[in-house]
Structure formats: structure tokens, C-alpha cells
DRENDO-1510 file (C-alpha; in Angstrom, 1 decimal, always signed):
<recs>
REC; n; res; u; v; w
REC; 1; MET; +46.6; -11.1; +2.4 .
REC; 2; PRO; +45.5; -13.8; +4.3 .
REC; 3; THR; +42.8; -12.3; +5.8 .
REC; 4; LEU; +41.4; -10.7; +2.8 .
REC; 5; LEU; +41.5; -14.0; +1.6 .
REC; 6; LEU; +39.6; -15.5; +3.8 .
REC; 7; THR; +37.0; -12.9; +3.8 .
REC; 8; ILE; +36.6; -13.8; +0.5 .
REC; 9; ILE; +36.2; -18.1; +0.2 .
REC; 10; VAL; +33.7; -17.3; +3.4 .
REC; 11; LEU; +31.9; -15.1; +1.4 .
REC; 12; ILE; +32.3; -17.4; -1.7 .
REC; 13; ILE; +31.7; -20.5; +0.2 .
REC; 14; TYR; +29.2; -19.3; +3.2 .
REC; 15; PRO; +26.4; -16.7; +1.9 .
REC; 16; PRO; +25.1; -15.7; +5.0 .
REC; 17; SER; +27.7; -14.3; +5.8 .
REC; 18; ARG; +27.2; -11.5; +3.0 .
REC; 19; ASP; +24.5; -10.5; +5.0 .
REC; 20; PHE; +26.7; -9.9; +8.2 .
REC; 21; LEU; +28.8; -8.2; +6.6 .
REC; 22; PHE; +27.0; -6.1; +3.8 .
REC; 23; PRO; +23.8; -5.9; +5.7 .
REC; 24; PRO; +20.0; -4.7; +3.6 .
REC; 25; ALA; +19.3; -2.1; +3.5 .
REC; 26; PRO; +15.4; -1.8; +4.8 .
REC; 27; LEU; +12.9; -1.6; +2.2 .
REC; 28; ALA; +11.1; +1.5; +3.4 .
REC; 29; LEU; +14.3; +3.7; +2.4 .
REC; 30; ILE; +14.6; +2.5; -0.9 .
REC; 31; SER; +12.8; +4.0; -3.6 .
REC; 32; GLY; +11.4; +1.2; -6.4 .
REC; 33; ALA; +11.9; +3.3; -9.1 .
REC; 34; THR; +14.7; +5.3; -8.6 .
REC; 35; GLY; +17.1; +2.6; -6.4 .
REC; 36; ASP; +17.6; +6.3; -4.1 .
REC; 37; ILE; +17.3; +6.4; -0.7 .
REC; 38; GLN; +13.9; +7.9; +0.2 .
REC; 39; LYS; +11.8; +9.1; +3.2 .
REC; 40; PRO; +9.9; +6.7; +4.5 .
REC; 41; LYS; +5.7; +6.2; +3.8 .
REC; 42; ALA; +5.1; +5.9; +7.0 .
REC; 43; GLY; +7.1; +9.1; +8.2 .
REC; 44; MET; +9.4; +7.5; +10.2 .
REC; 45; LEU; +11.8; +3.8; +10.2 .
REC; 46; GLY; +10.1; +1.5; +13.0 .
REC; 47; SER; +10.3; -2.1; +10.5 .
REC; 48; ASP; +13.3; -2.7; +8.3 .
REC; 49; ASN; +11.1; -5.5; +6.6 .
REC; 50; SER; +8.1; -3.2; +5.7 .
REC; 51; ILE; +7.1; -1.1; +2.7 .
REC; 52; THR; +6.2; +1.4; +4.2 .
REC; 53; GLY; +8.2; +1.4; +7.9 .
REC; 54; ALA; +5.7; +1.6; +10.0 .
REC; 55; PRO; +6.4; +1.0; +13.8 .
REC; 56; GLU; +5.9; -2.3; +14.9 .
REC; 57; LYS; +5.5; -3.6; +18.8 .
REC; 58; HIS; +5.5; -7.0; +17.5 .
REC; 59; LYS; +7.0; -8.3; +14.7 .
REC; 60; GLY; +6.0; -8.6; +12.0 .
REC; 61; GLU; +3.3; -6.9; +12.9 .
REC; 62; ALA; +3.4; -3.6; +10.3 .
REC; 63; VAL; +3.5; -6.6; +7.3 .
REC; 64; GLU; +0.4; -7.9; +8.9 .
REC; 65; GLN; -1.4; -4.4; +8.4 .
REC; 66; GLU; -0.5; -3.7; +5.4 .
REC; 67; ALA; -1.5; -6.6; +4.0 .
REC; 68; SER; -5.0; -6.2; +5.6 .
REC; 69; ASN; -4.9; -2.5; +4.7 .
REC; 70; PHE; -4.2; -3.6; +1.2 .
REC; 71; VAL; -6.7; -5.6; +0.9 .
REC; 72; SER; -9.1; -3.6; +2.6 .
REC; 73; SER; -7.6; -1.0; -0.3 .
REC; 74; PHE; -8.9; -2.9; -3.4 .
REC; 75; ALA; -12.3; -4.4; -1.8 .
REC; 76; GLN; -12.8; -0.3; -1.6 .
REC; 77; ILE; -11.8; +0.6; -5.0 .
REC; 78; THR; -13.7; -2.4; -6.4 .
REC; 79; LEU; -17.0; -1.4; -4.4 .
REC; 80; SER; -16.1; +2.3; -5.8 .
REC; 81; ALA; -16.1; +1.2; -9.4 .
REC; 82; ALA; -19.1; -1.2; -9.3 .
REC; 83; ALA; -21.0; +1.7; -7.6 .
REC; 84; GLY; -19.5; +4.2; -10.2 .
REC; 85; GLN; -17.9; +6.3; -7.9 .
REC; 86; HIS; -14.1; +7.5; -7.9 .
REC; 87; PRO; -13.0; +8.5; -4.6 .
REC; 88; GLN; -10.1; +10.3; -6.1 .
REC; 89; ASN; -11.8; +12.4; -8.2 .
REC; 90; ASP; -12.7; +16.0; -6.9 .
REC; 91; LEU; -14.7; +16.6; -9.9 .
REC; 92; GLN; -17.5; +14.4; -9.3 .
REC; 93; ASP; -18.0; +16.7; -5.6 .
REC; 94; LYS; -17.8; +19.9; -7.6 .
REC; 95; GLU; -19.9; +18.9; -11.0 .
REC; 96; GLY; -22.5; +17.5; -8.5 .
REC; 97; VAL; -23.0; +14.4; -10.3 .
REC; 98; ILE; -22.1; +12.3; -6.9 .
REC; 99; ASP; -26.2; +12.6; -5.2 .
REC; 100; THR; -25.7; +13.5; -0.9 .
REC; 101; SER; -28.5; +11.8; +0.4 .
REC; 102; VAL; -27.7; +8.2; -0.7 .
REC; 103; PRO; -25.1; +6.8; +1.5 .
REC; 104; ASP; -21.8; +6.2; -0.2 .
REC; 105; PRO; -20.9; +2.3; +0.0 .
REC; 106; THR; -17.5; +2.4; +0.4 .
REC; 107; GLN; -17.6; +4.7; +3.5 .
REC; 108; VAL; -19.8; +2.1; +4.7 .
REC; 109; ALA; -17.8; -1.1; +4.2 .
REC; 110; THR; -14.6; +0.7; +5.0 .
REC; 111; GLY; -16.2; +1.4; +8.2 .
REC; 112; ALA; -17.3; -2.0; +8.8 .
REC; 113; VAL; -13.4; -3.4; +8.3 .
REC; 114; GLU; -12.5; -0.1; +11.1 .
REC; 115; ALA; -15.1; -1.2; +13.3 .
REC; 116; LYS; -13.9; -5.0; +13.0 .
REC; 117; LYS; -10.4; -3.9; +13.2 .
REC; 118; SER; -10.8; -1.8; +16.5 .
REC; 119; ALA; -12.9; -4.0; +18.2 .
REC; 120; GLY; -10.6; -6.9; +17.9 .
REC; 121; SER; -7.3; -5.7; +19.5 .
REC; 122; HIS; -6.5; -2.9; +22.0 .
REC; 123; ALA; -4.8; -1.0; +19.0 .
REC; 124; SER; -6.7; +2.3; +17.6 .
REC; 125; VAL; -7.3; +2.6; +14.3 .
REC; 126; GLU; -5.5; +6.3; +14.5 .
REC; 127; HIS; -2.9; +4.8; +14.6 .
REC; 128; ASP; -1.9; +2.5; +11.5 .
REC; 129; LYS; +0.5; +4.5; +10.3 .
REC; 130; THR; +0.4; +2.2; +6.9 .
REC; 131; LYS; -3.1; +3.0; +6.0 .
REC; 132; GLN; -2.8; +5.9; +4.1 .
REC; 133; PRO; +0.4; +5.1; +2.8 .
REC; 134; MET; -1.5; +1.5; +0.7 .
REC; 135; GLU; -4.2; +3.5; -0.5 .
REC; 136; GLU; -2.8; +5.9; -1.5 .
REC; 137; ALA; -0.2; +2.9; -3.5 .
REC; 138; MET; -3.1; +1.3; -4.4 .
REC; 139; TRP; -4.9; +4.1; -6.1 .
REC; 140; THR; -1.0; +4.7; -7.7 .
REC; 141; LYS; -1.0; +1.3; -9.5 .
REC; 142; LEU; -4.7; +1.0; -9.9 .
REC; 143; ARG; -5.6; +4.3; -11.6 .
REC; 144; PRO; -4.0; +4.3; -15.3 .
REC; 145; THR; -5.7; +0.3; -15.5 .
REC; 146; MET; -8.9; +1.6; -14.5 .
REC; 147; HIS; -8.8; +4.4; -16.7 .
REC; 148; ILE; -7.9; +2.4; -19.6 .
REC; 149; ILE; -10.9; -0.7; -18.4 .
REC; 150; GLY; -13.4; +2.4; -18.5 .
REC; 151; SER; -12.1; +3.7; -22.1 .
REC; 152; VAL; -12.7; +0.4; -23.4 .
REC; 153; ALA; -15.7; +0.6; -21.8 .
REC; 154; ASP; -16.8; +4.0; -23.3 .
REC; 155; THR; -15.6; +2.3; -26.9 .
REC; 156; TRP; -17.6; -0.6; -27.5 .
REC; 157; GLU; -20.7; +1.5; -26.4 .
REC; 158; ARG; -19.9; +4.0; -29.0 .
REC; 159; PHE; -19.5; +1.2; -31.4 .
REC; 160; GLY; -22.9; -0.5; -30.2 .
REC; 161; LYS; -25.0; +2.9; -30.5 .
</recs>
């Protein structure tokens, strides 16, 4: 009984002891939507503090790659919206809407970012396990917003005519 009482007092008075006695689960293992355990988006758990769980050689490397890929994905989405293209829409290719003779501005910008990353470090861009999960997360979250903006613009144009 004294041990239990002392443990409860320590938990109340000294909050850092809570992390020692009840360690938190890594972010990549817990689903944000349901709270259940999930497989990390990078395929394996390599870091405790990143969303994708990507492996890292130095502390914070995976989080830094996630932030870089977040900004790159946002820029790619912005460029594709400005160019009138939707990279996640396969119907544009099937219907022949996309002109293949003109270079895609989103691919040019993405290629420039990847070239800068590979030139600045010895690590290969191909081994970046955070790129694909961050792009998918960005498209998943922004797709409804882009559809709403498109619907509002179409409605505005219809009433304007």
C-alpha cells in the first residue's frame, strides 16, 4: 500500500514521471481518425516522433523530410491548380484533355526541388520514405476543398452568363 500511495503522489506532483511510467505510443502507429493501431505509412517504424514513421539516421531527420515534402506537395498542388491540371485525375488522360506536347509545369517544379535535394545531400531522393505518404495526405485533405472551389467558380460563371 505505501508503494502504491507513493507512486500516485509522484505521478501527481512530478508530471515527467508520467512519461516514464506510461510511455506514449509513436505517432505513426496510432490512427488519427479512429485511435486504433495502424501500420506506419512509411512501411516500417523507424522514428518515434514523425507522422510517417520513416527511418532516420539522425534525430529529427524524418520530421524535417516530412516538412520539406509537405511544402513541396503544397507547391505542386498550387501549380497544378494554376495550370488547370489535376494530377490525381486519370480521366484527363483517357479523354485526351491533357496536351502531351507541352511540358507539365508541376513535373518541372517537382524535378527542380528533387534535384536541389539530391545535390545538397549525399542521400538519394529515392530513399525518402516520407515523400509518397505526404503527397497522399495532402491530396486527401485538399481534394474536397479544391472541388468546392471549382464548384463555386463554375456556379459563379453560370450565373455570370
